[in-house]
N, C-alpha and C positions, 0 to 999 in steps of 0.2 A: 566351294568347300561345303561338304555336307555337315549339318549340325543335328544334334539329337532331336530337336523339336520338329524337324522335317517329317519324322514318322507320324506325328500327330496331325499334321496340317490337313490331310484329306478329311479326317473326322471333324476337325474344327470347322472347315468350310461347309461340310455337309449339314452341320447343325445350324442352318441358316436362320431358322425362326426362333432360336432359343438363346437365352442368355447363357454365358459360360464362365466358369472359374477355371483358370489354368494355374497349376502348381508346377513350377519347373526350376531346378537348381540354377545358380549362376553359371553362365557359359552354355546354357542349353540353346540359346539363340531366339528366345521368345520375342524379344524386343524388335529384332530386325526381320524375322521371318513371318510371324503371325500377321502383322498389319498389311503387308503387300499381298499376302495370300487371299485376303478378304476383299480386295478391290473388285473382284468379279461380282460381288454382291452390291457394290455401290461405294460411294466415297467414305473415307475412314478418318476419324480423329483419334489421336493417341495422346493421352495425358501423361506427362512425365513430371516427377517431383522437382526436377531442377532444370535450369536453363542449359547447362552443359550437357546433360543427358539428352535433352530434346534435340540440341544441335548435332551432337555426335551420332545419335541414332538416325536422324534424317540424312546426314551426310553418308553414313554407311549404307543405308538402304538405296539411296540414289546411285552410289557407286555400283552396288550389286545389280541395279537395273540398267547400268550403262548410261545414265543420264546425268545432267548437271543438276545441282541442287536448285530448287525453285521451279522445276518443271513439273513432273508428276508428283514428286515428293518435295515438301517444304517444311518449314517450321516457323512458329511464332512464339516469342517469349515477350517479357514485359517491355523491353526496349527495342525489339527487332522483329521484323516480319519478312522472311525470305520465302515468298510464294508468288504464284502468278495465276493467270486465268485458267491454266490447264492443271493446276495442282488439285489432286484428288486424295492424296494421303498427306496429312498434316500433323506434325508433332507439336504439341502445345504444352506450356506449363499450366498447372491446374487453374490458377486465377484467371488466365486468359479465357478459358471456357466459360467461367461465370459471367464475365463481361460480355462475351459473345451472346449468351442467352438473354441478356438485356435487350440487345438489338435484333436478335434472331431467335425468339423464344421457341420456334418449332424446329430449329436446326435443319432447315430446308436442304434437301439434297444429301444429307448425311445418313448413311445406313447403319453404321457401326461406330460406337465410341468405346475405346479401349482405355482402361485405367491401369497403367503399368506401375510396377513396384508399389502396389497398394498397401503393403505391410507398413510403410512409413506413416500412414494414417495422418497426413497433414490435414489441417482444418479445411483447406480448399478441396481436397480430394473427397472428404466426407460430404461436404456441401454439394460437390459436383455429382456424386453418386445419388444423393437424395433428390436433386433436381432432375437428373436423368430418369430416375425411377418414377417420379411424378409425371414427367412428360410421357413416359412409356405407358403409364396407366390411364392417361387422359386422352391425348390427341395423337400420340405416335406409337401405337402398339407394334408397328413394324420396326421400331428402333431396336437395335441389338446392343446389349451392354456386355462387355467382356472385362473381367477383372483378372489381372495377372500379378503373380508375386513369386518370390523364391522362398520366403520364410513366413508364409501366411497360414493361419488356421482357416482352412477353406470352408469348414462346415457352417459357421455363422453367416458368411457371405452367400453361400449357396441357398440357405434357408431364406435369407432376405430377398434373393432373386427368384422366388417361387420354386425353391428346391431344384434349381437348375443343375445341369450336368457339371461334374468336376473332372477335368482332364489333368492327369499327373504324368509328368515326363521325368523319369529318372535319368541322371547323367552319370556316366562311368566316372567314379571318383579316382583321381590320381592320388598316389600316396602323398600325404601332407604331414609334415613334422612341425609340431607347435612347441615352442620353447617359452618359458616364463622367465621373468627377470626379478631378482630380489629388489626390495624397496631401496631406493637410492636418493641421496641428497643432492646429486648432481643436477645441473640445469637440464631441461628436456632436450635441448639441442646436443648436449654432450652425450646423453644416453642414446640418442639417435645415431650419432657418429660411431659409438662403440658397437651398436647392433649392426650397422651397415658393414663395418669392417669384418664382422663375423660371417657375413653373407656374400662376400666378394667371390666371384667366380661362378655363381649359380645361375646368373642371367640378370635381366633387369630387375630392379628392386623398387617396389611401391611402398612409400612411407606415408602413413596416415597421421596428419597433424590437425590441431583444432582450427587454425586460421592462417591468413596471409602473414601476420606478424611472426608467428612461430615458424612458418615456412622460410621467411627471410633469415631468421636467426639460425635455423638448421642449415640453410644453404651456405652461410658464412662458416659455420663449424665444419662443414664437409669439404671446404675448398682444399686444404692440404691433402686429404685422402684422394680427392678427385684428381689432383695434379699427379700424385704419385702413381695412381692406378689407371690413369687415362679414362676417367669416367665423365659422362655428361650429366650434370645436375640440372633438372628442369622443374619449375613449379607447375602446379595444376590447381586452379581454383576459379570460381565463377566470375571474378572481376577481371580476369585476363582477357586480352583481345582474342578473337578467333584464331589468329595466326599463332599466338603464344600457346593456346590450347592445343592446336594441331601439332606443334613441336613436341609437346609432352606425350601425345598418344601415337605419334607416327614412328615407324622404324628409324633407327639411327645407325651411324657407322661405328659406334662403340657402345659399350654397356651404359645404361641409363639408370640414374636414381631419380625417380619421380616423387617429388614432395607434394602431396595432395591433401586437400580437405576431404570431407566425407562425400564430395561429389563423385568420387571414383567408386563409391560403394554400389551405386545403382546405375552406372553407365555401361556402355557396350564394352566387351572385352578389350583390354589393352594388350596388343601383341608383345610377346617377349617377356612378360612379367613372370618370374619364377619364385620370387620371394617377397614377403610383406613384413614391414615393421609397423606395429600398431601401438600408437601412444595411449590408446584406450580413452581418448578425449575427443570431443567434438563441440562445435558451437551450435547449441540447440536453440531453436526458435522459442522465444518467450515474449512477455509483454512487460514493459516498464510499469511497475505498480504506481508510479506517479503520473506519467503522461498517458498511459494506455497504448503508447505507440509500440509497434513490433520492435523487438530487439533480440540479441542473441547472447547467450551466456555459455561459458566453457563448463561443460559437465562431463561426467563419466558416461560412456555409451553402455547400452544394454548387452546382454550376452548374444542376442540375435544379431546385433550390428557387428559385434566382434567376430562372430562366426562368418558373417558376410565378408568382412574384410579379409580374414584368413583365407577364405575360399578363393580369393583373387589369385593366390599363389599357385593353386592347383587346377586352374581351368584348362591349361594346355599341356600339362605334364606334371611330374613329381615336383613338389614345392616345399618351401620352408616358410614358417611365420614365427616372428619373435614378438611377443607381447611385452610391453614395457611396464608390466605389473605382475603381481604374483598370482598363482593359480587359486589360492584362497580368496583373493580379492575378486577374481573372475566369478567364482561361485556365489559370492555375496551380492553380485549385481543383479538387477531385475532381469527376468527372462526376456521381456520385450519392452518396448517403449510405450508409455501411456498415450493413447490417441490424443491429438491436440484438442479435439473438440471437448474433451473432459478437463482440460487444464488451461486453455488459452482465453484471452479476452475476446468477446464475441461481437463487438460493435460493427465491424465491417461485414460480418456474416448477416447480422440483423438488417443492416442498411441494404444489402443486396436483395434480401427477401422483401423488404418494404418496396424497393424499386420495382420488383416483379409483381407487387401486390399479392404476395404469397404469405399466408399466415400460418399454414400448417404443412409440415412435411413428415414423411415417414423416414425416420433416421435409423441408421445401423446402430448407433449409440446416441441416444438423445442427449443434447447438451444440458448441463446443470441449470436448474431454474434460476438459481441466484445469479449466475453469470449472465443468463439471458435478460433478467430484469435489470441488472446493472447496465448492460449495453443499451437497452431500450431507454433507460433514464438518461444516459449520456446523450443519445441522439436527440431526445426531446429538449434537453438543456441547450444543445448546440443549434437547435432549430435546423437540423439537417434536412436537405431536400433530396429527392430521388435523383435530381440532376447530378449530384455529387457521386453517385454510385458508379458512374461511367469512368471516373478517374481512377488510375491505378495507385490509389493512396488510401491510407487509413482515414477514417471519417474526420478526425480533427484537422488533418492536413488538407483534405478535400475542402473542408469549410474555409480554411485559411486561403486557399488558392482562389476560390470563388469570391470570397469577401474582398480579397485584394484586387481582383478584376473589377468588381463593382466600384471600388474606391479609387480606381485609376492607377494601380501599381501592379499590373499583371506580371511584369518581368521580375520585380522584387519578390512578389508572392511566390512565384515558381522557384526562385532561388532559395527562399526560406524552406519551402516544402522539400526541395532537393537535399539540402544539408541535413534536415531533420530525418528525412526518409532514409538516407544513406548512412546515418549515424556519424556524420562528420564531427571531428573533435579538434580542439585547439583553444581558441579564446572562449571565455565564459560569457562574453557579450555577443548576443545573437547577431547584431548588426555588423560587428567586426568579423564574425565567423563567415558571413556570406560574402564579405569582401576579400577573404583570404584565398589562397590557392586551394583548389578542390582536388579530390581524388578522381580518377577516371569514372568510377561508379557514380559519384555525385554529378559529374558533368553529363553522363548519359541520362540520369533521371531528369535533370534540368531540360535537356534537349527534347526528351519525350514530352514533358509537360508543356513546353513552349509550342510544340506542334499541335497540342490540343487546346491550349489557352492562347489565343491570339491577342493582338493589341500591343501598344507601347506604353511605357510609364509616362503619365502626365501629372503625377503628384509626387509627394516626397515621403520621407521616413515616418512622418506623423501618421499618414494614412496606412502605411505598412504596419506600424506598431498597433494601430487600432484593429487591423486584420488579425494580427497575432493574438491580441486580446480576445477577439471574437472566437478564436479557435480554442483558447484556453481560459474560458471565463471563470473556471473554478480554481485557477492557479494564480490569483492575484495576491500580492504580498505588499507589506509596508515595512520599510526599514526603521527600526526603533533606535538602536544605537550599537556601535561596535560590531557591525556585521550581523546583528541579530534581527531576524525577520519575523513578523507576525503574519500568519497565513490566513487567507479569507475563509478557508474551510475549518479553521481552528488549529491550534498548535503553533509551533515555531520552527524555524530552520536557521542555519548559519550560511552567510554569504560574505566571507572575509573581504572580498574586493568591492563590496557594494558601494556605489557612489550616488545612488538614486534614492528618492524617498518612496516612490511607488514603482512597482515592477511586476512583470509576469515571470514567475519562476517556471520556466519552460521545462527544465529537467532537474530532478533532485535524486541524490544518491544516499541511501541509508548507510551510515558508517558508525559502527559501534564505538570507535575510538573518539568520535566527536560528541557522542551523547545525543545529539539531535541531527536530523537530516542535513546534508550539505548540498547547497545549490550548485549545480554544474553548469547551467546555462540559463541566462535570463535576458530580458529586454525591458527597457524603461518605458513607463507610460505616465500620462498626466492624470491627476485625480479628477479633473473635470470630465474626462472621457467616461468616467464611471457614474456620473450623476444621474443619467437616465435609467440606471439599473439599481439605484440605491433606494432604501426605504428610510423614513424618518422614525426614530425610536425615542420615545420619552419614557424615562423611568427614574426611580429614586435609587441612589446609591449611597453607601456609607463611606464617609471620609474618615479614615482611621486616625490620621494625625490631628484633625480638627475636632474629632469626636462629635460629628453632626451628620444629619441627613441632608443630602444635596439633590437637587433636581438636575438631571443630566439629559440634555437634548442632543441627539447625534444623528448624522447621516451615516447609514450602515450599508456596506456592500457585503452580502452574505453575513459572515461574522466579523468582518473587518470594519473598524470605525474610520471613516474618511474625514469627518469634521465633527467637533464636539464642543459644546458650551456647558459650563457648570455654574450653579448658583445655589445659595442656601435655600432649602425647600420651604414652602409655606406650610403651616400646620394643616394636615388633612388626615383622613383615615389611613391611607396607604403609607404616608410618611410616619405616622404614629405607630403603625404595626412594625415597620422596620426599626424605629428607635426602640420600641419595647423589646424586640428580639435582641438587639445589641446590648441594651441595658441589662436584661436578664442574663445574657452571656457574661457580662462584666461582673455580675453579682450584686446582691443588695448592699454589701458593705461599701460600695462605691458611692451610695446615695444616702445611707443611714449610718449613724454611729452605731457600731455593733453592740456596745454595752447598753446604750440607751434603748436600742430596739429590743434587746433581751429584757430589759427592765419593763418596757411598755408591754411586751407580749406577756410577761409573767403577771403583771398587775391586772391586765385584761382577763387572763385566765382565772385568776383568783376571784375576780368580780363576775365570772361567768359570761364574759364577753369575748367573742371570737373576732380577731382582727387579721387582715390579709395584706401583708406588706407588698407582695407581688402585684396584687390587684391595684393597690394604691399607686404603685409605680406605673402600671399600665395606664391607669386613668390619667396620670400626669403627662404621659407621653402623648395623649390625644391632643394636647394644646402646646406641645413643645417640639423642638427639632434637634436638641443637642443635650449632651450630658451636663453642660454648664447650666442650662435652664433647669434641669432636673435637680441639680444640687442647690440652686437658688430657691427652689419651690418649698423649702422647709417641710419636707414630706413627713417628718416625725409628728409635727403638730397637726398636719392634715389627717394622719392616721389615728391620732388620739381620740377615743370615744368621748362624747360630750359629758356623760355622767361619771366618768372614770374617777375624778378627784373625790367624789362622794363615796363611791363604792370601794376604791382602793387608793387612798390619798398618797401623794408622793412625799409628804412631810408630816411630821407630828410636832406640836409645840410642847416643850417641857415646862415644868413649874418655874424654872429660872427665866423663862421667856425665850429660850433659844429654840429655833426650828431645826430639827434633825431630819436627815433624809431617811426614808423608808426603803430598805433594800429588798428587792424581789428577785428570787432565783427559781428557775423551773424545778418543781418537785420538792421545794422547801418552803416552810412558813416564812412570812416577811419578818425582817429584823431591823432594829435600830441600834445605834451605839452612841455613847457619849461618856464624859467623865462621871464618876459615881456622884459627885457633889451636885451635878446638874439635875439629878433625879430626886434630891431632897424635897420633901413635900408631896411626892407622887404617892397617892393612896392605893390606886388600882393600876394594873397593867393595861396599857392601851390595847384596844381590839380592832381588828379589820375583818369585815365580813363575818363577825361573830366569834372570831378566834383570836386569842391573845398573840401579840407579836413577841418575838424573842428579843429580850433586852440584853445588850452587851454592855456591862458596867466596866468602865476603864479606870485605871489608876491615873494619878496626875501625869505620869509619863506616857499615857495613852496605850498602855498595855492592858489586856483583859484581866479583870479581877474575878468576874463571875458572869455566867449566862443564866438567865432565868425567864420564865414565863409567868412567874408569880412574884411580883415586886413586893406585895404586902407580906408574904411569907418570908421573903428574903430579909426584910427589915426585922421581922420578929425572931427568926431562927439563926441567921447567918451573920447579920451585920455586926453584932457585938464582937465577935471574934475577928472579923475583917477590920473593924475599926481599930482594935489594938495593934494589928500588924501595920495598918496604914499610918497610925499616929507615930509608931516607931520609925517608919521609913520616911514619912513626910511630916515632920513636927511643925513646920511653919503653916501647914494647912489646918483649917478648922474641921474637927470631926465630932459633931454634937452626938450626945448619947441618944437623943430622940431625933431621928432624921425627918420625922414629920413635923417637928417644931425646931427648926434650925436656929442656933443661937446667933 
């Protein structure tokens, strides 16, 4: 069958010495026709973004060449290599090329490398392009790079590749009707069933769903319709076996409903598809903010992906597409996806470059410096070696596997790496999780790792858990109480089912309803395993309940206390500074009688003496460690100036022999008070610092009769009248006519 891209093949082959960018719409045939056409120039590698796309493309090309897969044409993905000594055209997933460059940095025998569906801009595809460009500019100028895509802005790529030629192949567009769906509260699977029922009779229907779980639910929801309309419902996703995948893409004896993840966006054309149902969702690669391990999240796809999906319905004839979202929502989505190199965690990329002893690359889009620095810091903390770059694992898991091998538990180490790499879920206990039933994907990862990591277990769980700890040294936690954890990096988390004191919090999920992060997966450890990584910390801390400074000696792992002893501090400069800080925060009133302090301050001010209560408190702290000691130090007497009683006495003796208190108040003259009779015989008003005090003369009932600063004048001018009134009110008291000569 002739395909649109066939018209371009002679020109593509003729540009033997040049890089090329090829723009061709879905269905043009670029994936299956361009690579074999270039075999006349030498062996070819084709990078595909997904395992399914690599396998399907290789199988289709082998069929068109009339050969078995694994002869001239083969493929290699993370867990499978179908090729042989005669294989000259090989379809690879992007990460496979990176690992091949570690062992074969010159790509010997390869004349052309094709990066297919480059618009997806995976982290590995950007790395592959940068590495190929470096190789081309240094030792392999004969290497040819071809970039192909259906929805790519070709200009930046062409500039990057020395302004190389851009070949564009237009494809005759079959009429395509796109329908949008009002917002619905129905479950996704019910919305899918309704849409499929509208499309019955147009041909095979391709339904795009986020993942395998949604595919299973949709399959169950479609069962009644499938029985009634005699339809074949088949799944299509990367975790299926090759036979199951072939069933989805091969012709059938009745109409098919293909329930697929986004693997069908960029694979070869599926015969018979005339309609598409687009959920608008996909599981998008991201990184756990806690572990840094690759993960996937269900997110809305971009406009470009949505167009790619709809285009599947019109590849072979008129088609229909139903989008399970509104047209307004479509226009609010981003036009394209952000390249992963601008949003992903970069530790694996940095590890590969370290293993290649490559420090600088010319990037299409340079990675953010902050992400690069964070990745470098993590690799240094893990003491990652270049040996680990050859493993198809994230750096943490590569560290775990190598550490487990050295500790005598290679099988258990591969099991832990497999369940973590595949995202296995179930028990929150890591040891229980590796003993549970695994998904086929987890089993494939394990089998692949065991082929690379030989040996048998000769040790036990303790050595395995120490290997886990080595891979997650920044994720140590201590159980405080009631499922509350203290984290070595600071902060806290919840682990309701926790039954260990020390653990590795392998995975944590942020949940707003819990207030603090929730531990999803953990493993127990023993505190003595941490001792060789701890530091001794000696410091003074404030004991709030005892109101004293204590000396705390602790063994600390990062910010986590492993062991601690406390005792009352000995007086010293540092302890005194902490005590002074807490004493001043508590306020002077805790250590001085406020009224007495005011009196003393006012007396000193009147005498022209400055006193500093805060400084007196600080001085006392130098030889104390507690509030109790400060209160016992009689600080008011310590603060009293030596000559104060002379300059500003605290008491004055009256003629009757009674001592009365002198009252001092800020901004007022000092004053004394007593009954009027107590002042009989006083000729002159007492003076302090040259100024007369204010005398408060009281009646026998201790209520004020008169205030004066001139006692002599009072006797002469006012006393006679006052005497008459007091004699009337208090006849039993003596009221002499001459107060200076009392009777």
